[in-house]
C-alpha positions as CSV (number, residue, x, y, z in Angstrom):
1,M,-62.2,20.0,47.9
2,K,-59.0,19.4,49.6
3,T,-57.2,22.1,51.0
4,N,-53.2,22.2,51.3
5,I,-52.7,22.4,54.8
6,F,-49.1,23.8,54.1
7,N,-50.4,26.3,51.5
8,K,-47.9,25.2,49.1
9,A,-48.4,24.5,45.3
10,P,-48.3,21.2,44.3
11,K,-45.1,19.5,43.0
12,K,-44.9,18.7,39.4
13,S,-43.0,15.7,38.7
14,F,-42.2,12.8,36.1
15,T,-43.7,9.3,36.6
16,L,-41.5,6.1,36.7
17,V,-42.9,5.1,33.3
18,E,-42.1,8.3,31.9
19,V,-38.3,8.2,33.0
20,V,-38.1,4.6,31.4
21,V,-39.5,5.7,28.2
22,V,-36.9,8.7,28.1
23,I,-34.1,6.3,28.9
24,A,-35.2,3.9,26.1
25,L,-35.1,6.6,23.5
26,V,-31.8,7.9,24.5
27,A,-30.4,4.5,24.5
28,I,-32.0,3.9,20.8
29,I,-30.7,7.0,19.6
30,G,-27.1,6.4,21.0
31,T,-27.0,3.0,19.3
32,L,-28.1,4.5,16.1
33,I,-25.2,7.2,16.3
34,I,-22.5,4.6,17.0
35,S,-23.7,2.3,14.6
36,M,-23.2,4.8,11.9
37,M,-20.0,6.0,13.3
38,V,-18.1,2.6,13.6
39,P,-18.1,1.8,9.8
40,A,-17.0,5.4,9.2
41,S,-14.1,5.1,11.7
42,N,-13.5,1.4,9.8
43,M,-13.5,3.0,6.5
44,F,-11.1,5.7,7.7
45,G,-8.7,3.1,8.9
46,V,-9.0,1.2,5.2
47,I,-8.4,4.4,3.4
48,T,-5.3,5.4,5.7
49,Y,-3.6,2.0,4.7
50,K,-4.4,2.2,1.0
51,V,-2.8,5.8,1.0
52,E,0.0,4.4,2.9
53,A,0.4,1.5,0.2
54,K,0.3,4.3,-2.6
55,M,3.2,6.1,-1.1
56,K,5.2,2.8,-0.7
57,T,4.4,1.8,-4.6
58,D,5.4,5.5,-5.4
59,Q,8.5,5.5,-3.8
60,V,9.5,2.2,-4.8
61,M,8.5,2.9,-8.7
62,K,10.7,6.1,-8.5
63,T,13.7,4.3,-7.3
64,V,13.4,1.4,-9.9
65,V,12.5,3.9,-12.8
66,S,15.7,5.8,-12.0
67,Q,17.7,2.7,-11.9
68,I,16.7,1.3,-15.1
69,R,15.8,4.7,-17.3
70,F,19.6,4.9,-18.2
71,S,21.0,1.5,-18.0
72,R,22.7,-0.3,-20.9
73,E,21.7,-4.1,-22.2
74,L,18.8,-4.5,-20.1
75,E,17.3,-8.0,-19.7
76,I,14.1,-8.8,-18.2
77,S,13.8,-12.5,-16.5
78,A,11.8,-14.4,-14.5
79,D,14.5,-17.2,-14.0
80,A,16.4,-16.8,-10.5
81,G,19.2,-18.3,-12.0
82,I,20.2,-14.9,-14.0
83,L,21.2,-13.4,-10.3
84,N,24.6,-15.4,-10.3
85,V,25.4,-14.8,-14.2
86,N,27.7,-11.8,-15.2
87,A,28.6,-10.2,-12.2
88,D,29.4,-7.1,-13.9
89,K,25.7,-6.4,-14.6
90,R,23.5,-5.0,-12.1
91,K,20.5,-6.9,-10.7
92,L,17.1,-5.2,-9.6
93,Y,14.7,-7.7,-8.2
94,S,11.8,-8.6,-6.0
95,Q,12.1,-11.4,-3.7
96,N,9.9,-12.5,-0.6
97,G,8.0,-9.1,-0.9
98,K,11.5,-6.8,-0.9
99,I,13.3,-5.1,-3.4
100,Y,17.1,-5.8,-3.9
101,L,19.8,-4.6,-5.8
102,K,22.8,-6.9,-6.4
103,T,26.0,-5.4,-7.5
104,K,29.4,-6.8,-8.3
105,T,30.5,-6.3,-4.5
106,S,27.1,-6.8,-2.8
107,T,23.2,-7.5,-2.5
108,Q,21.4,-4.9,-0.7
109,D,17.6,-4.3,0.2
110,L,16.8,-0.7,-1.3
111,F,14.6,0.1,1.7
112,S,14.8,-0.4,5.7
113,D,12.7,-3.0,7.3
114,A,10.5,-0.3,8.6
115,F,9.6,0.5,5.0
116,Y,8.4,-3.3,4.8
117,D,6.7,-3.2,8.2
118,K,3.3,-3.7,7.0
119,Y,3.6,-4.4,3.5
120,T,5.1,-6.6,0.9
121,V,6.3,-5.0,-2.2
122,N,6.8,-6.7,-5.7
123,I,7.7,-5.3,-9.3
124,Q,7.1,-6.9,-12.6
125,A,8.5,-5.8,-16.0
126,K,6.9,-6.6,-19.3
127,K,8.7,-5.7,-22.9
128,I,6.6,-3.5,-25.0
129,E,9.0,-3.5,-27.9
130,G,12.6,-2.0,-28.8
131,N,13.5,0.0,-25.9
132,L,10.1,0.3,-24.0
133,L,9.2,-1.5,-21.2
134,N,5.9,-1.7,-18.8
135,L,6.7,-1.5,-15.2
136,S,4.4,-2.6,-12.4
137,C,4.8,-2.1,-8.8
138,T,2.4,-3.6,-6.0
139,A,2.5,-2.9,-2.5
140,Q,0.1,-5.1,-0.6
141,M,-0.8,-5.3,3.4
142,K,0.7,-8.2,5.3
143,G,-2.5,-10.2,6.5
144,D,-5.0,-8.6,4.2
145,N,-5.1,-9.1,0.8
146,T,-7.8,-6.7,0.3
147,I,-5.5,-3.7,0.4
148,Q,-3.1,-3.2,-1.8
149,Y,-2.3,-0.6,-4.5
150,T,-0.6,-1.4,-7.9
151,I,1.2,1.4,-10.3
152,N,1.7,0.6,-13.9
153,T,3.7,3.1,-16.0
154,T,5.8,2.9,-19.2
155,V,9.6,3.4,-19.0
156,E,11.8,4.3,-22.1
157,V,15.1,2.8,-21.6
158,Y,17.5,5.5,-23.2
159,N,20.7,3.5,-23.4
160,S,19.3,0.1,-24.3
161,V,18.4,-0.2,-28.1
162,L,16.6,-3.4,-27.5
163,I,15.5,-4.9,-24.3
164,T,16.1,-8.8,-24.1
165,G,13.7,-11.0,-22.4
166,D,9.9,-10.8,-21.9
167,E,8.3,-10.7,-18.5
168,G,9.6,-11.1,-15.0
169,N,10.7,-9.7,-11.8
170,I,14.4,-9.6,-12.2
171,L,16.0,-6.6,-14.1
172,S,19.7,-7.0,-15.3
173,Y,21.3,-4.3,-16.6
174,Y,25.1,-2.5,-17.0
175,W,25.0,0.9,-15.2
176,G,27.1,3.8,-15.9
177,E,29.6,4.8,-18.7
178,N,30.6,2.2,-21.4
């Protein structure tokens, strides 16, 4: 029997193998936690962009509907030649991912450059019957075609008995009083 010459209790400590095993377990658990967090973080980014695209399409749709709901002699066309015909008619159209309004005196982008910072926006109209048309608006993220949002709505054009043309991205109409 050995006697402790210093009369102290023996110290309890971890062996090198135990320390290495604990470090390995912590590394594995940490890797699992991070591997679950990265996809969730990426999904949050995608959802954020989709919500932003929805907000853009909502804003464009409200603007376009407010422009055409009370228009007169509405004409739908896909032919860009219509932009230079009958200067008295307004032309609301999408081109190169932006929405424009052409009047007798000017052509203006309806939204700021900041609005189009990450997205391209397009409108498409299709005549249903009489004074009803289906209006579609799509916002698509630049550089990522998988992130987009489209709104479709039916619009009754109150001051146009009959809409001419069938389908296109150009709406030509008179605005205001007769």
